[in-house]
C-alpha positions as a Markdown table, in Angstrom:
| # | Residue | x | y | z |
|---|---|---|---|---|
| 1 | Met | 49.9 | 140.0 | 24.4 |
| 2 | Arg | 51.7 | 142.4 | 26.8 |
| 3 | Val | 54.6 | 144.7 | 26.1 |
| 4 | Thr | 56.6 | 146.2 | 29.0 |
| 5 | Ile | 59.1 | 149.0 | 28.6 |
| 6 | Val | 62.0 | 147.8 | 30.7 |
| 7 | Gly | 64.4 | 150.5 | 29.6 |
| 8 | Ser | 63.3 | 153.8 | 28.1 |
| 9 | Gly | 66.6 | 155.7 | 28.5 |
| 10 | Thr | 70.1 | 155.7 | 27.0 |
| 11 | Leu | 73.6 | 154.8 | 28.2 |
| 12 | Leu | 73.7 | 157.9 | 30.4 |
| 13 | Pro | 73.4 | 157.1 | 34.1 |
| 14 | Asp | 69.7 | 157.4 | 35.2 |
| 15 | Asp | 68.2 | 155.1 | 37.8 |
| 16 | Asp | 64.7 | 156.0 | 36.5 |
| 17 | Arg | 65.5 | 155.1 | 32.9 |
| 18 | Arg | 67.6 | 152.1 | 32.1 |
| 19 | Ser | 69.1 | 151.4 | 28.6 |
| 20 | Ala | 67.0 | 150.0 | 25.8 |
| 21 | Ala | 65.0 | 146.8 | 26.6 |
| 22 | His | 61.4 | 145.8 | 25.9 |
| 23 | Leu | 59.7 | 142.6 | 26.9 |
| 24 | Val | 56.9 | 141.1 | 24.8 |
| 25 | Glu | 54.8 | 138.3 | 26.5 |
| 26 | Gly | 52.7 | 136.4 | 24.1 |
| 27 | Arg | 50.8 | 133.1 | 23.9 |
| 28 | Gly | 53.7 | 130.6 | 23.5 |
| 29 | Phe | 56.7 | 133.0 | 23.6 |
| 30 | Thr | 58.4 | 135.7 | 25.7 |
| 31 | Leu | 60.5 | 137.9 | 23.5 |
| 32 | Leu | 63.1 | 140.5 | 24.7 |
| 33 | Leu | 63.8 | 143.3 | 22.2 |
| 34 | Asp | 67.3 | 144.6 | 23.0 |
| 35 | Cys | 69.2 | 144.0 | 26.2 |
| 36 | Gly | 70.9 | 147.2 | 27.2 |
| 37 | Ser | 72.8 | 148.0 | 30.5 |
| 38 | Gly | 70.5 | 147.6 | 33.5 |
| 39 | Thr | 68.1 | 145.1 | 31.8 |
| 40 | Val | 68.7 | 142.1 | 34.1 |
| 41 | His | 68.0 | 144.1 | 37.3 |
| 42 | Gly | 65.2 | 146.0 | 35.6 |
| 43 | Leu | 63.4 | 142.8 | 34.7 |
| 44 | Ala | 63.6 | 141.7 | 38.3 |
| 45 | Arg | 62.7 | 145.1 | 39.7 |
| 46 | Asp | 59.5 | 145.1 | 37.5 |
| 47 | Gly | 58.6 | 141.6 | 38.5 |
| 48 | Leu | 58.9 | 140.3 | 34.9 |
| 49 | Pro | 59.4 | 136.6 | 34.0 |
| 50 | Trp | 63.0 | 136.9 | 32.8 |
| 51 | Gln | 63.5 | 133.2 | 33.5 |
| 52 | Gly | 61.0 | 132.3 | 30.8 |
| 53 | Ile | 62.4 | 134.4 | 28.0 |
| 54 | Thr | 62.3 | 132.3 | 24.8 |
| 55 | His | 63.7 | 134.7 | 22.2 |
| 56 | Leu | 66.0 | 137.7 | 22.4 |
| 57 | Ala | 66.3 | 140.1 | 19.4 |
| 58 | Leu | 69.0 | 142.7 | 19.1 |
| 59 | Ser | 68.5 | 145.8 | 16.8 |
| 60 | His | 72.2 | 146.6 | 16.7 |
| 61 | Tyr | 75.3 | 146.2 | 18.8 |
| 62 | His | 75.9 | 149.4 | 20.7 |
| 63 | Thr | 76.3 | 148.9 | 24.4 |
| 64 | Asp | 73.1 | 150.6 | 25.3 |
| 65 | His | 71.3 | 147.8 | 23.4 |
| 66 | Thr | 73.5 | 144.8 | 24.2 |
| 67 | Gly | 75.3 | 145.7 | 27.5 |
| 68 | Asp | 73.5 | 143.0 | 29.6 |
| 69 | Leu | 73.6 | 140.2 | 27.1 |
| 70 | Ala | 76.3 | 138.3 | 28.9 |
| 71 | Ala | 74.7 | 139.1 | 32.2 |
| 72 | Ile | 71.3 | 137.6 | 31.2 |
| 73 | Leu | 72.9 | 134.4 | 29.9 |
| 74 | Trp | 74.7 | 134.0 | 33.2 |
| 75 | Ala | 71.5 | 134.7 | 35.2 |
| 76 | Met | 69.5 | 132.2 | 33.1 |
| 77 | His | 71.9 | 129.5 | 34.1 |
| 78 | His | 72.7 | 130.4 | 37.7 |
| 79 | Gly | 69.5 | 132.2 | 38.7 |
| 80 | Val | 67.1 | 129.4 | 37.7 |
| 81 | Pro | 66.7 | 126.6 | 40.2 |
| 82 | Gly | 68.4 | 123.5 | 38.7 |
| 83 | Gly | 69.6 | 125.6 | 35.7 |
| 84 | Arg | 67.8 | 126.5 | 32.6 |
| 85 | Arg | 66.9 | 123.6 | 30.3 |
| 86 | Thr | 65.0 | 125.1 | 27.4 |
| 87 | Pro | 66.7 | 126.7 | 24.4 |
| 88 | Leu | 67.2 | 130.4 | 24.0 |
| 89 | Val | 67.0 | 131.9 | 20.5 |
| 90 | Val | 69.1 | 135.0 | 20.0 |
| 91 | Leu | 68.4 | 136.9 | 16.8 |
| 92 | Gly | 70.2 | 139.9 | 15.3 |
| 93 | Pro | 71.5 | 141.5 | 12.1 |
| 94 | Arg | 74.9 | 140.8 | 10.6 |
| 95 | Gly | 77.6 | 140.7 | 13.2 |
| 96 | Leu | 75.7 | 138.6 | 15.8 |
| 97 | Arg | 78.1 | 135.7 | 15.7 |
| 98 | Arg | 81.0 | 138.0 | 15.9 |
| 99 | Leu | 79.5 | 139.7 | 19.0 |
| 100 | Leu | 79.0 | 136.3 | 20.7 |
| 101 | Glu | 82.5 | 135.2 | 19.9 |
| 102 | Gly | 83.9 | 138.5 | 21.3 |
| 103 | Leu | 81.9 | 138.1 | 24.5 |
| 104 | Ala | 83.2 | 134.6 | 24.9 |
| 105 | Leu | 86.7 | 135.8 | 24.6 |
| 106 | Ala | 86.1 | 138.5 | 27.2 |
| 107 | His | 84.0 | 136.5 | 29.7 |
| 108 | Gly | 85.0 | 132.9 | 29.1 |
| 109 | Glu | 84.0 | 129.8 | 27.1 |
| 110 | Trp | 80.9 | 129.4 | 29.3 |
| 111 | Leu | 79.2 | 132.0 | 27.1 |
| 112 | Arg | 79.3 | 129.7 | 24.1 |
| 113 | Glu | 77.7 | 126.9 | 26.1 |
| 114 | Pro | 75.9 | 128.6 | 29.1 |
| 115 | Gly | 74.4 | 125.4 | 30.4 |
| 116 | Phe | 71.5 | 125.4 | 27.9 |
| 117 | Glu | 71.1 | 125.4 | 24.2 |
| 118 | Leu | 71.9 | 128.8 | 22.7 |
| 119 | Arg | 70.7 | 129.2 | 19.1 |
| 120 | Ala | 72.1 | 132.2 | 17.2 |
| 121 | Val | 70.1 | 133.4 | 14.2 |
| 122 | Glu | 71.9 | 136.0 | 12.1 |
| 123 | Leu | 69.5 | 137.6 | 9.7 |
| 124 | Pro | 70.3 | 139.5 | 6.5 |
| 125 | Pro | 69.0 | 143.0 | 5.9 |
| 126 | Ser | 65.2 | 142.7 | 5.4 |
| 127 | Gly | 65.4 | 139.2 | 6.8 |
| 128 | Arg | 62.5 | 137.3 | 8.4 |
| 129 | Tyr | 62.3 | 134.8 | 11.1 |
| 130 | Thr | 59.1 | 132.7 | 11.7 |
| 131 | Asp | 58.6 | 130.4 | 14.7 |
| 132 | Pro | 55.5 | 128.2 | 14.0 |
| 133 | Glu | 55.5 | 126.8 | 17.5 |
| 134 | Ala | 55.6 | 130.2 | 19.1 |
| 135 | Gly | 53.2 | 131.6 | 16.6 |
| 136 | Phe | 55.0 | 134.8 | 15.5 |
| 137 | Thr | 56.9 | 136.3 | 12.6 |
| 138 | Leu | 59.7 | 138.8 | 13.3 |
| 139 | Ser | 60.8 | 140.9 | 10.3 |
| 140 | Ala | 63.8 | 143.1 | 10.0 |
| 141 | His | 64.3 | 146.3 | 8.1 |
| 142 | Pro | 67.7 | 148.0 | 7.6 |
| 143 | Val | 67.9 | 151.5 | 9.2 |
| 144 | Pro | 70.5 | 154.3 | 9.1 |
| 145 | His | 72.2 | 154.1 | 12.5 |
| 146 | Thr | 75.1 | 151.7 | 12.1 |
| 147 | Pro | 75.9 | 149.8 | 8.9 |
| 148 | Asp | 74.0 | 146.7 | 10.2 |
| 149 | Ser | 71.2 | 148.3 | 12.4 |
| 150 | Val | 67.7 | 147.0 | 11.9 |
| 151 | Ala | 64.1 | 147.9 | 13.0 |
| 152 | Trp | 61.8 | 145.0 | 13.9 |
| 153 | Arg | 58.2 | 144.2 | 13.2 |
| 154 | Leu | 56.5 | 141.5 | 15.2 |
| 155 | Asp | 53.3 | 139.9 | 13.8 |
| 156 | Thr | 51.2 | 137.5 | 15.8 |
| 157 | Glu | 47.5 | 136.6 | 16.1 |
| 158 | Glu | 47.3 | 138.6 | 19.3 |
| 159 | Gly | 48.6 | 141.8 | 17.8 |
| 160 | Thr | 51.3 | 143.6 | 15.9 |
| 161 | Leu | 54.3 | 145.6 | 17.2 |
| 162 | Gly | 56.8 | 147.8 | 15.5 |
| 163 | Tyr | 60.2 | 148.7 | 17.1 |
| 164 | Thr | 62.5 | 151.2 | 15.5 |
| 165 | Gly | 65.6 | 150.4 | 17.5 |
| 166 | Asp | 67.9 | 153.3 | 16.8 |
| 167 | Thr | 67.6 | 155.0 | 13.5 |
| 168 | Gly | 68.0 | 158.3 | 11.7 |
| 169 | Pro | 65.1 | 159.7 | 9.6 |
| 170 | His | 64.0 | 156.9 | 7.2 |
| 171 | Pro | 60.8 | 157.3 | 5.2 |
| 172 | Pro | 60.5 | 153.6 | 4.2 |
| 173 | Leu | 59.9 | 152.7 | 7.9 |
| 174 | Gly | 56.4 | 154.2 | 7.6 |
| 175 | Gly | 55.4 | 151.5 | 5.2 |
| 176 | Phe | 57.3 | 148.8 | 7.1 |
| 177 | Phe | 55.3 | 149.6 | 10.2 |
| 178 | Ser | 52.0 | 150.1 | 8.4 |
| 179 | Gly | 49.0 | 149.3 | 10.6 |
| 180 | Val | 50.8 | 148.0 | 13.7 |
| 181 | Asp | 48.8 | 148.1 | 16.9 |
| 182 | Leu | 51.8 | 149.5 | 18.8 |
| 183 | Leu | 54.9 | 151.4 | 17.6 |
| 184 | Val | 57.7 | 151.8 | 20.1 |
| 185 | Ala | 59.9 | 154.5 | 18.6 |
| 186 | Glu | 63.1 | 156.1 | 19.7 |
| 187 | Cys | 62.9 | 159.9 | 20.1 |
| 188 | Ala | 66.3 | 160.7 | 21.2 |
| 189 | Leu | 66.8 | 164.4 | 20.9 |
| 190 | Pro | 65.0 | 167.7 | 20.1 |
| 191 | Asp | 64.5 | 168.9 | 16.5 |
| 192 | Glu | 67.1 | 171.6 | 16.9 |
| 193 | Ala | 69.8 | 168.9 | 17.5 |
| 194 | Ala | 68.7 | 167.2 | 14.3 |
| 195 | Pro | 71.1 | 164.2 | 14.4 |
| 196 | Glu | 71.5 | 162.0 | 11.3 |
| 197 | Asn | 71.4 | 158.7 | 13.2 |
| 198 | His | 68.6 | 159.3 | 15.7 |
| 199 | Leu | 64.9 | 160.4 | 15.6 |
| 200 | Thr | 63.5 | 163.7 | 16.8 |
| 201 | Pro | 59.8 | 164.7 | 17.3 |
| 202 | Ser | 59.4 | 165.8 | 13.7 |
| 203 | Ser | 61.0 | 162.7 | 12.2 |
| 204 | Val | 59.1 | 160.4 | 14.5 |
| 205 | Ala | 55.9 | 162.2 | 13.4 |
| 206 | Ala | 56.7 | 161.6 | 9.8 |
| 207 | Ile | 57.2 | 157.8 | 10.3 |
| 208 | Ala | 54.2 | 157.4 | 12.6 |
| 209 | Gly | 52.0 | 159.5 | 10.4 |
| 210 | Glu | 52.4 | 157.1 | 7.5 |
| 211 | Ala | 52.4 | 154.0 | 9.6 |
| 212 | Gly | 49.2 | 154.9 | 11.5 |
| 213 | Pro | 49.8 | 152.8 | 14.7 |
| 214 | Gly | 47.1 | 152.3 | 17.2 |
| 215 | Leu | 49.5 | 153.7 | 19.9 |
| 216 | Leu | 52.8 | 155.4 | 19.5 |
| 217 | Val | 55.2 | 155.1 | 22.5 |
| 218 | Leu | 58.4 | 157.2 | 22.6 |
| 219 | Thr | 61.6 | 155.8 | 24.2 |
| 220 | His | 65.4 | 156.2 | 24.2 |
| 221 | Leu | 65.0 | 159.6 | 25.7 |
| 222 | Tyr | 68.0 | 161.9 | 26.3 |
| 223 | Pro | 67.9 | 164.5 | 29.1 |
| 224 | Glu | 67.8 | 167.3 | 26.5 |
| 225 | Leu | 64.2 | 166.5 | 25.7 |
| 226 | Asp | 61.3 | 168.3 | 27.5 |
| 227 | Leu | 59.2 | 165.2 | 28.4 |
| 228 | Val | 56.2 | 167.2 | 29.4 |
| 229 | Arg | 56.0 | 168.9 | 26.0 |
| 230 | Leu | 57.2 | 166.0 | 23.9 |
| 231 | Pro | 53.7 | 164.7 | 22.9 |
| 232 | Asp | 52.7 | 168.2 | 21.9 |
| 233 | Leu | 55.9 | 168.6 | 19.8 |
| 234 | Val | 55.1 | 165.3 | 17.9 |
| 235 | Arg | 51.5 | 166.5 | 17.3 |
| 236 | Ala | 52.8 | 170.0 | 16.2 |
| 237 | Ala | 54.9 | 168.2 | 13.6 |
| 238 | Gly | 51.7 | 166.8 | 12.1 |
| 239 | Tyr | 51.0 | 163.5 | 13.9 |
| 240 | Thr | 47.3 | 163.1 | 14.9 |
| 241 | Gly | 47.3 | 159.7 | 16.6 |
| 242 | Lys | 47.6 | 158.7 | 20.2 |
| 243 | Val | 51.1 | 159.2 | 21.6 |
| 244 | Leu | 52.6 | 158.4 | 25.0 |
| 245 | Val | 56.0 | 159.1 | 26.5 |
| 246 | Gly | 57.3 | 155.8 | 27.7 |
| 247 | Trp | 58.8 | 155.1 | 31.2 |
| 248 | Asp | 60.5 | 152.1 | 32.8 |
| 249 | Gly | 57.8 | 149.7 | 33.9 |
| 250 | Leu | 55.1 | 150.9 | 31.5 |
| 251 | Arg | 52.9 | 147.9 | 30.5 |
| 252 | Ile | 50.8 | 148.0 | 27.3 |
| 253 | Asp | 48.2 | 145.3 | 26.5 |
| 254 | Leu | 47.7 | 144.3 | 22.9 |
| 255 | Asp | 44.9 | 142.4 | 21.3 |
| 256 | Pro | 43.5 | 142.2 | 17.8 |
| 257 | Gly | 41.4 | 145.2 | 18.7 |
| 258 | Gly | 44.4 | 147.5 | 19.5 |
| 259 | Ala | 46.6 | 148.6 | 22.3 |
| 260 | Ser | 45.7 | 149.9 | 25.8 |
| 261 | Ala | 48.0 | 151.6 | 28.2 |
| 262 | Pro | 47.7 | 153.8 | 31.3 |
| 263 | Asp | 46.3 | 157.3 | 30.8 |
| 264 | Pro | 49.4 | 159.6 | 30.7 |
| 265 | Gly | 47.5 | 162.0 | 32.9 |
| 266 | Val | 47.8 | 159.5 | 35.7 |
| 267 | Pro | 51.2 | 159.6 | 37.5 |
| 268 | Ala | 52.0 | 156.0 | 36.7 |
| 269 | Gly | 55.7 | 156.5 | 35.7 |
| 270 | Pro | 58.6 | 158.2 | 37.5 |
| 271 | Ser | 59.3 | 160.8 | 34.9 |
| 272 | Ile | 56.2 | 161.2 | 32.9 |
| 273 | Leu | 54.9 | 164.3 | 34.7 |
| 274 | Glu | 58.2 | 165.7 | 36.0 |
């Protein structure tokens, strides 16, 4: 299984860091976690198989996590020779159907029927979705960001992945992500900013310290963060595991033995050493 960070940034304009999006390519499925502004062009720019996405899971409905939802539906119909024929499953917490209805009002009725089957699955807090054919289970956990925000945990035979979405400090996430091979966690702002609805190096360290992931990758990075010092700040807060600052285009391979990614000492990303 391979995980690619398509968007490691926020809604602030930054051509190096698009809004939140993460592609998971597994045996029998291709899952996109969030679909923020810049996702469609980012998928193409990174040479990723966007035409074959089978599932799309949204953590919450802020623009930096959903801004390219209409765009990707349009691309899947008009950018695929002959048009897409396979279904797309879109998953999200409460409010998903309301979001799709609003997008249809704004963009037109084609969004309800984009030329292929669109299956909307709205999960309750702590809901779970299992796809036996694709061979994975996706579990949700409510988090303190918006009233309906969730974190996701993906369990497959090829590996396990945790994704915080956007969240404030929330100790139960440590247990929810326990033992994952890869934890993709937002780390939006420095500790001195201490927001209630985002994570900082210290609050990331607390969650990851309990979860014990094989690899911790930090995303959703605001300009206020010192990216060079960020891993050291997480370690100074008590986290002793492997930590990497994410960048757009970072690819991480997962297997039952763990996660592997480029050495952060190698200039493989546009901002990792700047």
